[in-house]
C-alpha positions in Angstrom: 56.8 37.2 9.2 60.3 37.0 7.8 61.3 35.6 4.4 64.1 33.4 3.2 66.6 34.3 0.5 64.5 32.3 -2.0 61.3 34.1 -1.0 63.1 37.5 -1.4 63.1 37.2 -5.1 59.3 36.8 -5.1 58.9 39.8 -2.9 61.2 41.8 -5.2 59.2 40.7 -8.3 56.0 41.9 -6.6 57.6 45.2 -5.9 58.5 45.7 -9.5 54.8 45.6 -10.4 54.7 49.2 -9.2 55.1 51.9 -11.9 58.5 53.1 -10.7 61.4 52.7 -11.0 62.4 51.1 -14.3 62.8 47.3 -14.2 66.2 47.9 -15.8 67.5 49.2 -12.4 67.1 45.8 -10.8 68.2 43.9 -13.8 71.4 45.9 -14.0 72.2 45.4 -10.3 71.5 41.7 -10.5 73.8 41.3 -13.6 76.6 43.3 -11.8 76.4 41.2 -8.7 76.5 38.0 -10.8 79.6 39.3 -12.7 81.4 40.3 -9.4 80.8 36.8 -8.0 82.6 35.4 -11.0 85.4 37.9 -11.1 88.9 36.8 -10.1 89.7 40.1 -8.3 87.9 43.1 -6.8 90.6 45.5 -8.1 88.6 46.8 -11.0 85.0 46.5 -9.7 82.5 49.3 -10.2 80.9 49.3 -6.7 78.3 51.8 -7.9 76.7 49.0 -10.0 75.6 47.3 -6.8 73.6 50.3 -5.4 69.9 50.7 -5.7 69.2 54.4 -4.9 65.4 53.8 -5.0 65.4 51.8 -1.7 63.4 54.0 0.7 61.7 56.2 -1.9 58.3 54.6 -1.3 54.9 56.0 -0.2 54.3 53.1 2.2 57.0 53.2 4.9 58.2 56.7 4.0 62.0 56.2 3.9 62.1 59.7 2.4 65.3 58.9 0.5 66.6 61.2 -2.2 67.7 59.1 -5.2 69.1 62.0 -7.1 72.5 62.7 -8.6 75.0 63.5 -5.9 78.6 63.0 -4.8 79.4 62.0 -1.2 78.3 64.6 1.4 77.5 67.1 -1.3 75.5 70.3 -1.2 73.9 69.4 -4.5 71.5 66.4 -4.7 69.5 66.7 -8.0 66.2 64.9 -8.3 62.7 65.5 -9.4 60.1 67.1 -7.1 56.6 65.6 -6.9 53.2 66.5 -5.5 51.9 64.8 -2.4 54.1 63.9 0.6 57.6 63.8 -0.6 60.1 65.4 1.9 63.1 64.5 -0.3 61.4 65.7 -3.5 61.2 62.3 -5.2 58.7 59.5 -4.5 57.9 56.3 -6.3 54.1 56.8 -6.2 53.0 56.9 -9.9 49.7 58.7 -9.0 51.8 61.9 -8.1 52.9 64.4 -10.7 56.3 65.9 -11.3 56.7 69.7 -10.8 60.3 70.1 -11.8 63.9 69.1 -11.3 65.8 70.9 -8.6 69.4 70.8 -7.3 68.9 71.1 -3.5 67.5 68.3 -1.4 68.1 66.4 1.9 67.8 62.6 2.2 66.1 60.5 4.7 64.5 63.2 6.8 60.9 63.2 8.1 60.5 67.0 8.1 56.8 67.4 7.4 56.5 69.0 3.9 60.2 68.6 3.1 63.3 70.6 2.8 64.9 72.6 0.0 63.5 71.8 -3.5 64.6 75.4 -4.5 65.2 76.6 -8.0 63.2 74.0 -9.9 63.5 73.8 -13.7 60.7 72.2 -15.6 61.0 71.4 -19.4 57.7 71.9 -21.2 56.0 71.7 -24.5 53.9 74.8 -25.4 52.5 74.3 -28.9 50.6 77.6 -28.7 53.7 79.6 -28.0 55.3 81.6 -25.1 52.1 83.1 -23.7 50.3 79.8 -23.5 52.9 78.0 -21.3 51.4 77.0 -17.9 54.2 78.0 -15.5 52.6 77.8 -12.1 53.0 74.7 -9.9 49.5 73.5 -10.7 49.7 74.3 -14.4 53.1 72.7 -15.1 52.6 69.4 -13.2 53.2 66.4 -15.4 52.8 62.7 -14.9 55.9 60.5 -15.8 56.0 57.5 -18.0 55.7 54.2 -16.1 58.8 52.1 -15.5 61.2 54.7 -16.7 62.8 56.3 -13.6 66.5 55.4 -13.4 69.3 56.2 -11.0 72.7 55.0 -9.8 75.4 56.9 -7.8 76.1 60.1 -9.6 73.1 59.9 -12.0 69.4 60.4 -12.1 66.9 60.2 -15.0 63.2 60.6 -15.4 60.9 60.7 -18.5 57.7 62.7 -18.4 54.6 61.3 -20.1 55.1 63.9 -22.9 58.4 62.1 -23.7 60.7 64.7 -22.4 63.7 63.1 -20.6 65.4 64.8 -17.7 68.9 63.6 -16.7 71.4 64.9 -14.1 74.8 64.4 -12.8 76.7 66.6 -10.3 79.7 67.7 -8.3 79.8 69.0 -4.7 78.1 72.3 -5.4 77.1 72.2 -9.1 75.1 70.0 -11.5 74.9 69.3 -15.2 71.4 68.7 -16.4 70.5 67.2 -19.8 67.0 67.5 -21.4 66.0 65.5 -24.5 62.8 66.6 -26.3 60.8 64.8 -28.9 62.0 65.6 -32.4 60.2 68.4 -34.1 59.1 70.1 -30.9 60.1 73.5 -29.5 61.7 73.3 -26.1 60.5 75.5 -23.3 61.7 75.8 -19.7 60.4 77.4 -16.6 62.9 78.2 -13.9 61.2 78.7 -10.5 62.4 81.5 -8.2 59.8 81.2 -5.4 58.7 77.7 -4.7 60.4 75.2 -2.4 59.1 72.0 -1.0 57.8 73.4 2.4 56.5 76.6 0.6 58.6 78.8 2.8 59.6 81.6 0.4 60.3 84.9 2.0 61.2 86.9 -1.1 63.9 87.1 -3.7 65.4 88.4 -7.0 65.9 86.9 -10.5 67.8 88.2 -13.5 68.1 86.9 -17.1 71.2 87.5 -19.1 70.1 86.6 -22.7 73.5 87.3 -24.2 75.0 84.5 -22.2 71.9 82.4 -21.8 72.3 82.8 -18.0 69.6 83.0 -15.3 70.6 84.0 -11.7 68.3 83.6 -8.7 68.5 84.5 -5.0 66.1 84.5 -2.1 65.3 83.8 1.5 63.4 80.7 2.7 62.4 79.3 6.1 63.7 76.3 8.0 62.3 72.9 7.3 62.8 71.7 10.9 63.2 74.7 13.2 61.7 78.0 14.3 59.8 79.8 11.6 61.3 83.1 12.6 64.6 82.1 11.1 65.4 82.4 7.4 68.3 81.3 5.2 69.7 82.6 1.9 70.3 80.5 -1.2 71.6 81.4 -4.6 71.7 79.7 -8.0 73.2 80.3 -11.4 71.8 78.5 -14.5 73.9 78.5 -17.7 72.4 77.0 -20.8 74.7 75.7 -23.5 72.3 76.8 -26.3 71.2 80.3 -27.1 67.8 81.5 -25.9 65.1 82.0 -28.5 62.5 83.7 -26.3 62.9 84.8 -22.8 61.0 86.6 -20.1 59.5 86.5 -16.6 56.3 85.1 -15.2 54.2 85.5 -12.1 51.2 83.4 -11.1 49.1 82.3 -8.2 46.6 79.5 -7.4 43.6 81.6 -8.2 44.0 81.9 -12.0 46.9 84.3 -12.5 49.7 83.2 -14.9 51.1 86.4 -16.4 54.1 86.5 -18.8 56.5 89.3 -19.6 58.2 88.5 -22.9 61.6 90.2 -23.1 61.7 91.2 -19.5 64.9 90.3 -17.6 64.4 91.3 -14.0 62.1 90.2 -11.3 62.0 91.6 -7.7 59.8 90.0 -5.1 61.7 90.9 -2.0 58.7 92.2 0.0 56.2 89.6 1.0 54.4 91.2 3.9 51.6 88.6 4.1 54.2 85.8 4.4 53.9 82.4 2.7 54.0 82.4 -1.1 51.1 84.6 -2.4 52.8 84.7 -5.8 54.8 82.2 -7.8 57.5 83.7 -9.9 60.3 82.7 -12.3 61.8 82.8 -15.8 60.5 81.3 -19.0 62.8 80.6 -21.9 62.7 78.7 -25.2 65.1 77.3 -27.7 64.7 76.8 -31.4 66.3 73.3 -31.9 65.2 70.1 -30.2 67.3 67.8 -32.4 70.1 67.6 -29.8 69.8 67.5 -26.0 69.8 70.8 -24.2 72.4 71.1 -21.4 72.0 73.3 -18.4 74.8 73.9 -15.9 73.7 75.0 -12.4 75.8 76.2 -9.5 74.4 76.8 -6.0 75.7 78.8 -3.1 74.8 80.0 0.3 76.9 83.2 0.0 76.2 84.9 -3.4 75.1 84.7 -7.0 78.6 85.4 -8.1 79.8 82.4 -6.0 77.2 80.2 -7.5 78.3 81.1 -11.1 82.0 80.8 -10.2 81.4 77.4 -8.6 79.6 76.0 -11.7 82.5 77.2 -13.8 85.2 75.9 -11.5 83.6 72.5 -10.7 82.1 71.7 -14.2 83.2 74.4 -16.7 83.2 72.9 -20.2 83.2 69.2 -19.1 80.8 66.9 -20.8 78.0 65.1 -19.1 79.9 61.8 -19.3 83.1 63.4 -17.8 81.2 64.8 -14.8 79.4 61.5 -14.3 82.6 59.5 -14.4 84.2 61.8 -11.9 81.2 61.4 -9.6 81.3 57.6 -9.9 85.0 57.7 -9.1 84.3 59.5 -5.8 81.6 56.9 -5.0 83.8 54.0 -5.8 86.4 55.4 -3.3 83.7 55.5 -0.6 82.0 52.2 -1.4 85.2 50.2 -1.7 86.0 51.0 2.0 84.4 47.6 2.6 85.1 44.7 0.3 83.0 41.6 0.6 83.1 38.0 -0.6 80.8 38.5 -3.6 80.8 34.9 -4.7 79.4 33.5 -1.4 77.2 36.4 -0.2 73.5 36.2 -1.1 72.7 38.7 -3.9 70.1 40.5 -1.9 72.5 41.0 1.0 75.1 42.5 -1.4 72.5 44.9 -2.8 71.2 46.0 0.6 74.7 46.4 1.9 76.1 48.6 -0.8 72.9 50.6 -1.1 73.2 51.3 2.6 76.8 52.2 2.2 75.7 54.7 -0.4 73.0 56.2 1.8 75.5 56.5 4.6 77.5 59.0 2.6 74.6 61.3 1.3 74.4 63.6 4.3 75.3 65.7 6.1 76.1 68.3 3.4 79.7 69.5 3.1 79.1 73.3 2.7 82.7 74.2 3.6 83.3 77.7 2.2 79.6 78.4 2.0 78.8 79.3 5.6 76.4 82.1 6.3 75.3 84.0 9.4 77.6 83.2 12.3 79.6 80.9 10.1 80.3 83.3 7.3 84.0 83.2 6.5 84.7 80.5 9.0 88.0 78.7 8.4 86.7 75.4 9.8 84.9 72.7 7.8 81.2 73.5 7.7 78.4 71.0 7.3 74.7 71.6 7.0 71.8 69.1 7.2 72.6 67.6 10.6 69.3 65.7 10.7 69.7 65.1 13.6 72.5 64.3 16.0 69.9 62.4 18.0 69.6 60.0 15.0 73.2 59.8 13.9 75.3 59.4 17.0 74.1 55.8 17.6 75.3 54.0 14.4 76.3 56.6 11.7 79.4 58.0 13.5 80.6 54.7 15.0 80.5 53.3 11.5 82.5 56.2 10.2 85.0 55.7 12.9 86.1 52.3 11.6 86.8 53.5 8.0 87.0 57.3 7.5 88.7 59.1 10.4 89.6 62.0 8.1 86.0 62.8 7.3 84.9 62.1 10.9 87.5 64.7 12.0 86.1 67.3 9.6 82.6 66.7 11.0 83.9 66.8 14.6 85.6 70.1 13.9 82.3 71.3 12.5 80.6 70.5 15.9 83.4 72.3 17.8 83.2 75.3 15.5 79.4 75.5 16.3 80.3 75.9 19.9 82.9 78.6 19.1 80.4 80.5 17.0 77.1 80.0 18.8 78.0 79.0 22.3 76.9 75.4 22.1 77.5 72.5 19.7 74.8 72.2 16.9 72.1 69.6 17.4 69.9 69.5 14.4 71.1 72.2 12.0 68.9 72.4 9.0 69.0 74.9 6.1 72.0 76.6 7.8 69.7 77.3 10.8 69.4 75.8 14.3 66.9 73.0 14.2 64.7 71.5 16.9 66.4 69.6 19.8 65.0 66.1 20.2 67.0 64.5 23.0 69.5 67.0 24.3 73.0 67.7 23.1 73.7 64.5 21.2 76.7 66.1 19.6 78.4 65.2 22.9 78.3 61.5 22.0 79.5 62.3 18.5 82.7 64.2 19.4 83.3 61.8 22.3 83.2 59.0 19.8 85.9 60.7 17.8 88.1 61.5 20.8 87.9 58.0 22.1 88.8 56.6 18.7 91.4 59.0 17.4 92.9 61.0 20.3 96.4 60.1 19.2 95.7 61.3 15.7 93.5 64.3 16.6 96.1 67.0 16.2 97.2 65.7 12.8 93.5 65.5 11.8 92.9 69.1 12.7 91.0 68.6 15.9 92.1 70.3 19.2 91.2 68.0 22.0 91.3 70.8 24.6 88.7 72.7 22.6 86.7 69.5 22.0 86.5 69.1 25.8 85.7 72.7 26.4 82.7 72.3 24.0 81.6 69.2 25.8 81.9 70.9 29.2 79.9 73.9 28.0 77.1 71.6 26.8 77.2 69.8 30.1 77.4 72.8 32.4 76.1 76.0 30.8 72.4 76.6 30.4 71.4 78.3 27.1 68.8 81.0 27.3 66.6 78.8 25.0 67.2 75.0 24.9 64.8 74.1 22.1 67.5 74.4 19.5 70.9 74.4 21.3 72.2 72.9 24.5 70.3 71.3 27.3 68.1 72.4 30.3 71.1 71.8 32.5 70.2 74.0 35.5 67.1 72.0 36.6 68.7 68.7 35.5 71.6 69.3 37.8 69.5 70.5 40.7 67.0 67.6 40.7 69.0 64.8 39.2 66.4 64.5 36.3 64.5 66.9 34.1 61.4 67.7 36.2 57.9 68.0 34.8 56.1 71.3 35.3 59.1 72.9 36.9 59.6 76.7 37.3 62.7 77.6 35.3 63.4 81.3 35.6 66.7 81.3 33.7 65.9 79.6 30.4 63.0 78.6 28.2 62.0 75.7 25.9 59.1 73.4 25.3 58.3 71.7 28.5 57.9 68.1 27.2 59.8 64.9 26.9 61.1 65.1 30.5 61.7 61.3 30.9 63.4 60.7 27.5 65.5 63.9 27.9 66.7 62.7 31.3 67.8 59.4 29.7 69.5 61.1 26.8 71.2 63.7 29.1 72.6 60.9 31.2 74.1 59.2 28.3 75.5 62.5 27.0 77.1 62.9 30.4 78.7 59.5 30.0 80.2 60.8 26.7 81.7 63.8 28.6 82.9 61.4 31.3 84.8 59.4 28.7 86.7 62.3 27.4 87.3 63.6 30.9 88.9 60.2 31.7 90.9 60.4 28.5 92.3 63.8 29.4 92.6 63.0 33.1 90.2 65.7 34.3 90.0 64.2 37.7 87.2 66.1 39.3 85.1 66.0 36.2 85.4 62.3 35.9 83.6 61.8 39.2 81.0 64.4 38.5 80.0 63.1 35.1 80.2 59.5 36.2 77.6 60.3 38.9 75.5 62.3 36.5 75.5 59.4 34.0 73.6 57.4 36.6 70.7 59.9 36.6 68.8 57.7 34.2 67.9 55.7 37.3 66.0 58.7 38.8 63.2 58.4 36.3 62.8 54.6 36.8 59.6 54.0 38.7 59.7 50.4 40.2 56.0 50.4 41.0 54.7 50.8 37.4 53.4 47.5 35.9 52.6 46.6 32.3 51.6 43.2 30.9 53.2 41.3 33.8 56.4 43.3 34.0 57.4 45.8 36.7 59.5 48.9 36.6 59.3 51.5 33.8 60.7 55.0 33.2 58.3 57.8 33.9 58.5 61.6 34.0 58.6 63.1 37.4 57.5 66.3 39.3 60.1 68.5 41.0 58.7 67.3 44.4 59.9 63.8 43.5 56.5 62.2 42.8 56.1 60.4 39.4 53.6 61.4 36.8 52.0 58.1 35.7 52.1 57.4 32.0 50.8 54.0 30.7 53.9 52.4 29.2 51.8 51.5 26.1 51.1 55.1 25.3 52.8 56.2 22.0 53.8 52.6 21.3 52.6 50.6 18.2 50.0 49.1 20.5 48.5 52.4 21.5 44.9 52.6 20.2 44.6 56.4 20.8 45.3 57.7 17.3 45.0 61.3 18.4 47.7 61.2 21.1 50.6 63.5 20.4 54.0 61.8 20.7 56.6 64.2 19.2 57.6 67.8 19.8 54.0 69.1 20.2 53.2 71.1 23.4 50.4 68.6 24.2 52.7 65.6 24.2 52.2 64.6 27.9 53.6 61.1 27.8 57.1 62.3 28.7 58.9 60.7 25.8 60.0 61.8 22.3 58.5 59.8 19.5 58.5 56.8 21.7 56.9 54.9 24.6 58.0 53.9 28.1 58.1 50.4 26.9 60.7 51.4 24.3 62.8 54.0 26.2 63.0 51.9 29.4 65.7 49.9 27.8 67.9 52.9 27.3 71.1 53.0 29.3 73.8 51.9 26.8 76.6 52.6 29.3 75.1 50.7 32.3 72.9 47.9 31.1 74.0 45.7 34.1 72.2 48.0 36.5 69.2 48.2 34.2 69.0 44.4 34.3 69.2 44.6 38.1 66.3 47.1 38.3 64.2 45.0 36.0 64.6 41.9 38.2 67.7 40.1 37.0 68.9 38.2 33.9 66.0 35.8 33.6 63.3 38.4 33.9 65.2 40.8 31.7 65.4 38.2 28.9 61.7 37.3 29.3 60.9 41.0 29.1 63.0 41.5 26.0 61.3 38.6 24.4 57.9 40.0 25.3 58.9 43.4 23.9 59.7 41.9 20.5 57.0 39.2 20.3 54.2 41.5 21.5 54.9 44.2 18.8 56.5 46.9 20.8 59.8 46.9 18.8 60.2 49.6 16.2 63.2 49.0 13.9 62.6 52.4 12.4 62.9 54.3 15.7 66.4 55.1 17.1 65.7 54.4 20.8 65.0 50.8 19.8 68.4 50.4 18.1 70.2 48.8 21.0 67.3 46.5 22.1 68.2 43.5 19.9 71.7 43.3 21.4 70.4 43.7 25.0 70.6 40.0 25.5 74.4 40.2 25.3 74.4 41.9 28.7 72.3 39.2 30.2 74.9 36.6 29.0 72.5 35.3 26.3 74.1 36.4 23.0 72.5 33.7 20.9 69.2 35.5 21.5 70.7 38.6 20.1 71.7 36.7 16.9 68.2 35.4 16.5 66.8 38.9 16.9 69.3 40.3 14.5 68.1 37.9 11.8 64.5 38.8 12.6 64.8 42.5 12.5 66.7 42.5 9.1 64.3 40.2 7.3 61.1 41.7 8.8 62.1 45.3 8.2 64.6 45.7 5.3 64.6 44.7 1.6 65.9 45.8 -1.8 62.7 47.5 -3.0 61.4 51.0 -2.7 59.6 50.2 0.6 62.6 48.4 1.9 63.2 50.6 5.0 61.1 50.5 8.2 60.9 54.3 8.3 62.9 57.5 7.5 66.5 56.7 6.7 67.3 59.6 9.1 70.4 60.9 7.3 72.0 57.4 7.2 71.1 56.3 10.7 68.9 53.5 9.3 71.5 52.6 6.7 74.3 52.2 9.2 72.0 50.3 11.6 71.5 47.8 8.8 75.1 47.8 7.9 76.2 46.8 11.4 73.8 43.9 11.5 74.9 42.6 8.1 78.5 42.9 9.3 77.7 41.0 12.5 78.6 43.9 14.8 77.0 46.6 16.9 78.7 49.7 18.4 78.4 51.1 21.9 78.6 54.9 21.2 81.2 57.0 23.0 83.3 53.8 23.6 85.7 51.6 21.7 83.5 48.5 22.1 81.8 46.7 19.3 79.5 43.8 20.2 79.8 40.6 18.2 76.8 39.3 16.3 76.7 36.8 13.4 77.6 38.3 10.0 75.3 37.9 7.0 78.5 38.1 4.9 81.0 35.2 5.0 84.1 37.4 4.6 84.7 41.1 4.4 87.6 43.6 4.7 87.2 47.1 6.1 89.8 49.5 4.9 90.8 52.4 7.2 93.0 54.1 4.6 94.0 57.0 6.9 95.5 54.5 9.4 96.8 52.3 6.5 95.0 49.5 8.3 92.7 46.8 6.9 90.7 44.4 9.1 89.3 41.2 7.6 86.4 39.4 9.3 85.9 35.8 8.3 83.0 33.6 9.4 84.3 30.1 10.0 81.6 27.6 9.2 79.5 30.1 7.4 76.1 28.5 6.5 74.1 30.0 3.6 71.0 28.4 5.1 71.4 30.7 8.2 70.7 33.8 6.1 67.0 33.7 6.7 64.3 34.2 9.3 63.0 32.1 10.8 66.5 30.6 11.0 66.5 27.2 9.4 66.8 24.3 11.8 70.3 22.9 12.1 72.0 25.9 10.3 75.2 27.3 11.8 74.5 30.9 12.8 75.3 31.3 16.5 78.8 32.6 17.6 80.9 29.8 19.0 84.2 31.5 19.3 86.1 34.7 18.2 89.8 35.0 17.5 91.7 38.2 16.8 95.0 37.8 15.0 95.0 34.1 15.9 94.4 34.6 19.6 91.1 33.8 21.4 89.2 36.9 22.3 88.5 37.5 26.0 84.8 37.3 25.2 82.8 36.1 22.3 80.3 39.0 23.0 82.5 42.0 22.2 86.0 43.2 21.2 87.9 46.5 21.2 88.4 49.0 18.4 92.0 49.5 19.4 92.8 45.8 18.8 91.0 45.6 15.4 89.9 48.4 13.1 92.5 51.0 14.3 95.5 48.7 13.7 94.1 46.1 11.2 94.4 42.4 11.3 92.2 39.3 11.1 89.0 38.5 13.1 87.6 35.0 12.8 84.1 34.4 14.0 83.3 30.7 14.4 79.6 29.7 14.2 77.6 26.7 15.3 74.0 25.5 15.0 73.9 24.7 18.7 71.9 27.6 20.3 72.6 26.5 23.9 76.3 26.0 23.3 76.6 29.6 22.0 74.2 31.3 24.5 76.8 32.7 26.8 79.7 35.2 26.4 82.2 32.5 27.4 84.0 35.3 29.2 82.9 38.7 30.4 79.7 40.3 29.3 80.1 43.8 27.7 81.1 46.6 30.0 78.7 48.5 32.2 79.9 51.5 34.2 78.5 50.5 37.6 80.2 47.2 37.5 83.7 48.6 36.9 83.5 48.8 33.1 85.0 51.6 31.1 87.6 52.1 33.9 90.4 53.1 31.6 91.1 54.2 28.0 93.9 53.3 25.7 
């Protein structure tokens, strides 16, 4: 059941009854939005004041968001690490204990035990002296004080229940941490060498330099979302502003060992033959004076300890905490102000959700340029880590970036191309500098295709070679990798059969034989992305080949399968052509078999990745017209979509469902899409810790929400944006690289329409669309080239008359089989 704007306040108040975060966070945001609504200009606004970093940090829906101190796309994201299930380190659950503050995290991932969490520092009180400090994970765990956690872009703070406050701010590769102890106490710190969140330590080295109050650490750890045989290196350099009093090393385990070595300065645990983390190890230091906060500067690197120390000196040096914080906020304001909204007339909760989503949409991937290791050591190209995962982000994250930040998009595109140069195929789910598991295929194809379609005229100036971009695409589309679990696709059998067969003999490559139906659907759309660039570059023979292959989604559609009165569902298929029956309900929210495997497990037999046939059968974004035909025509298609939503199959937190709410556009019923857009926002998103419907997935969920609030939805690998009804009465998107600003105004905006169920008689449905004063050819979609690339004015007129607005009043959005996407501009 949805809630109105008025009810939202009650839901928010109920959320604040939890122990974290501090009520001051919401009070501060509310005051800032109220002040912005009264301001005469947006010129001097602090956009960071509208952001709630704690959205998605819950232990209910598991948004797995990192609320730590960070700058946009940074390597460093400083937050506290907690016991229990907390993949991003932090979680709002007050029953869990803090185990330290660490500088390396990812945000929004669902990777089992988590990722990074290396090099934790934990401030402690040890009244009995050095030898009595409990340094192991179990021994040093500490509850926090209720209602004290605080964060905003560039800043994080937490107060332990022993009254020690931990604060952090950061740069791209370094952080400044501040610790305030109760007066009259002796400050102690343990700095952890071995432990990370997934407990993947493979060995390392630590050194203490007491003369300079410096601790350096280095080691090897395992991937958080990839083969366990791979390891990565990480390095850290801690410089404390105050002089050490005592210093030494410690080693412990979970069976009672907690040994200290006062005065020792070196620790070598490079051989761990049993694997895992049999020993916990680190440094223990103390300071004499607690009357002033203790400052620690930490630099991290993927290349060397010396680089980590140099980075901390270069990026922070002698700057004060406030100076580093202000510089971080300046970077965030540059990002967040890419979209200016009408603060006075936008509901406050929409403003908060919007800018909080904008913030999360710039947390990952991590810009590790200059820090590449392995195949990427010394690369001259931009280098990004934490690509969790291309399967998640190609749908909304990169199309959103294309309308406001082509320069950053170009860097990430070059990163994908460089992956092809260095490893033979574009990266798919790189994590911890290592190849991660493939989920759908080579979704990077749709990412670089999106860039090429959007900025082919500017590509060279932006540092992207289109001929290399196409060669990388072609390789992913034609060359079979020896192992396709982490890079590339199982192209050989896909090309031979016209789908990915179940239980097929594949003598030339290997990979986990699962997800055959969903991989076929994804492969087909990836082929569409390649087709688009082939068309752009006039690769005549390839255009025909990839156009034909993009229709392969049809080959796993079994017209005989029935479910709940509807006929025709995707199914996996044997190499002899027969279908392997899977009940379309399997792995859906209505599946009552709680033991069924639905992800990357070897015993996932349903044929789909993290999804059901009910969900994935909608998936052909480039050719919905033929999908409608296969499902029985417009009327049946609309009834089936209604049943999908009303019967509980829809999952807003799952990427294959992203396009379903706008499916009505293709059946010439866009008012239905508007209704579903209101429903999905109000039933799945809110400004509270549990305000996401699932993992943020590296900004995928954030940008999915952003598009609906803006009243738009992208078709990836194209220049088309579908028109919905904005939740915001007026906004301007700034594409600073193109020196273009596009203003969208809702004519007849009705505050009563910002609710679900939609209030009777409220104007919400799209009546007409004009672009720079001229009527759009359709009120269902418009083109990137006419709008965000060149700037101008878009006016969306709305009406309360559902029937009047329930057609495109012109062409429906393009489908390939009906002549759509015939040319590019």
